[in-house]
N, C-alpha and C positions, 0 to 999 in steps of 0.2 A: 603498527598490528593489521599485518592485508588478511581477510576473507578470503578464499579461494569457496568456488563451487561446491556446493552442500556436501558433494560426495567425496570434495576431499578435502583432504586437513587445512584449517589456520594456517599459518607464517608469520613469527615473530624474531627477529633480530634478536643477538643475548644481551646488545646492550640496552632493548628496549624492555624487554624483558626482567632485567634487573628494574628499570622502574615504572614497571607496571604488572611485577607477580604477583601480589597478591588477585587484582583484576582479574588474572590469567588462571589462577588456581581459581577462583568462585565460581567464574564460567564452567571451569572443568570439572568441578564440583557439581554447580546445580542445574546446570544446562547438557552435563555428558560431555562438551566439545572436548575432542583434540588436537591439539597444538603441536606445529614441528614447529623448532628453535634451530637461529641458520646461525652460522659464521664464517662472515665476511660471503656470505651465497649463498650458501653449502648446506643441506642438512647434515647435521649432528646429531640431536636429541627430538626425540616426542613425547607429550608433555600427556596423558589420557589420564583417562578412571581409570578408579583400583574395582580392579574387579572383586565383589566379596561373595563368597563363599561360604556356603550353610557345611555348620558338621555334621555328621552322620546322626547324632540322634539328635540333631534341630530335624532333619532332615520328617528322619520317624515322627519326634513330633508331631509336625505338617500333616502329616501323611495323616497319622490317625483322627488329627482332625478335621480334615477332607470326607475321612469316611462318615465319623460323628455326622457334621450339616450334612450329608450323603443320605444315610439312614436317618437325622428328623426329617428329610424332606420327604421323602419316601410315607412317612407318619401319613404328615399332615396332607398328602395326598394320598392314603388309604383312605382316609378319616372323611374327604368329599368327593372317594368313589363311592358310588351308589351301591351300594348291597342287589340291589335288583334288577341291575342294567345286564346285560346278556351279551355289551360290547367288548371286544378287546380295547386295548389300551391305546391302540393301533387305530382301528375302527374310532373310537372318540376326540381323538386329533384331528382325524380328516373328515370329522361335522363339523369339528367348530371351525377348520380352513376352510369351508363352503361359503 
């Protein structure tokens, strides 16, 4: 197995791939590596991590979860915000940064 520069893929000959397929696939899965398979020194295939996509319902659920978390955070901030303060949120942040 030859590891190329970081921006390039690793290369493996077909014979070596046959002997080390499990190891290479583990690296693809766990380290998200991409491998180029060669036959007689010629690139013939690429092994890369599968791209997992979310369904539209999963995206909608995730979006809803994020919006709920934002609402909860806003409620927590509101509880701690001084009702007597004349500062805007921007002014309050500026004071903390000083």
